[in-house]
C-alpha positions, -999 to 999 in steps of 0.1 A, spaced: 430 316 -852 448 297 -827 450 296 -786 472 318 -775 482 308 -740 472 283 -710 465 243 -710 457 246 -752 485 268 -762 490 270 -796 466 246 -805 447 259 -839 411 268 -844 388 263 -875 367 292 -884 333 294 -903 340 304 -939 325 333 -955 321 365 -943 288 363 -914 313 354 -890 339 376 -880 368 359 -850 384 384 -830 418 382 -843 447 369 -818 457 402 -811 427 416 -798 419 383 -782 461 383 -762 449 419 -753 415 410 -742 429 381 -718 460 405 -700 430 428 -686 411 402 -673 443 382 -665 437 384 -628 397 370 -633 400 343 -652 414 314 -634 381 298 -619 359 323 -634 323 315 -651 326 335 -682 298 332 -707 306 341 -747 283 359 -764 277 357 -804 303 329 -797 313 318 -835 339 298 -835 342 297 -797 380 313 -797 376 331 -766 356 312 -749 379 286 -754 406 308 -746 392 314 -712 391 276 -710 429 276 -718 436 299 -694 417 281 -663 380 291 -667 360 269 -642 332 274 -669 320 286 -701 282 288 -720 289 295 -753 254 310 -770 252 310 -808 221 306 -827 241 300 -865 244 264 -877 274 267 -895 291 288 -868 282 260 -837 288 229 -862 329 247 -865 326 255 -827 313 221 -816 348 207 -838 366 227 -824 359 218 -788 362 180 -799 395 185 -818 408 205 -784 394 175 -764 374 196 -742 352 167 -721 342 192 -697 336 226 -680 314 242 -706 273 237 -722 268 250 -758 234 267 -763 223 269 -796 199 299 -799 197 335 -796 216 358 -770 182 376 -759 164 343 -758 193 332 -730 194 365 -712 158 360 -710 156 326 -703 150 314 -665 185 295 -662 200 304 -628 237 303 -641 252 339 -630 283 348 -646 318 364 -637 329 377 -670 307 383 -698 322 386 -736 300 395 -764 308 398 -801 281 401 -822 281 405 -862 291 440 -875 259 448 -898 237 434 -868 244 467 -845 212 462 -826 224 434 -809 245 455 -790 221 479 -771 199 444 -767 223 426 -753 238 454 -727 200 466 -727 193 430 -709 225 428 -693 223 465 -673 186 456 -666 161 425 -669 193 402 -668 215 420 -641 207 391 -618 229 372 -642 260 391 -632 281 381 -606 297 402 -578 322 425 -595 313 408 -629 331 426 -655 311 427 -691 332 435 -723 319 440 -759 339 439 -788 331 468 -819 342 486 -845 365 516 -834 339 537 -853 312 524 -835 302 546 -806 288 525 -778 269 540 -749 291 550 -713 259 531 -695 233 506 -700 209 508 -672 233 494 -642 262 489 -667 290 516 -668 319 518 -693 350 513 -671 373 511 -696 380 516 -736 412 500 -756 415 506 -796 438 484 -816 432 489 -849 397 492 -864 386 470 -833 379 481 -794 367 469 -765 346 485 -742 347 474 -705 317 477 -686 310 470 -647 279 471 -627 271 508 -616 
């Protein structure tokens, strides 16, 4: 795994051992960032179920102003912090060590321009929880024109709407898919 473009281009990243965390492939990350290229510079980026932090680190590398990583697994947090240290990232990020639902239900006032979520595939209910919160009680965490992107199995069908979120685009690549949601 490596950073694809930007200031940390070609730098390698570590991933947690085992199958509990499934890093987003370089190819799918490249597709994601090609789609959001015009929105990333200066953006506030939220990386939910961050794992190794590869997606959020790619956002920082490409000019995001701030990235918040949310991850609860101790092994993944250790790898994420190691990747931040290895790249020499000193600022512009926050690591929230806890659940996504807890973070989204919290009273933080942060507002985000781009949100990426990639729960473990075997935790399918997490999509409903996170997207439901972002389309409902946590909608105030989304800035004007914000985009929410969910990575999921190609065969796993997500809803077209979650409260105030409406799917605007679906990209399929191999066994994976990216669902892009906008505020309705």
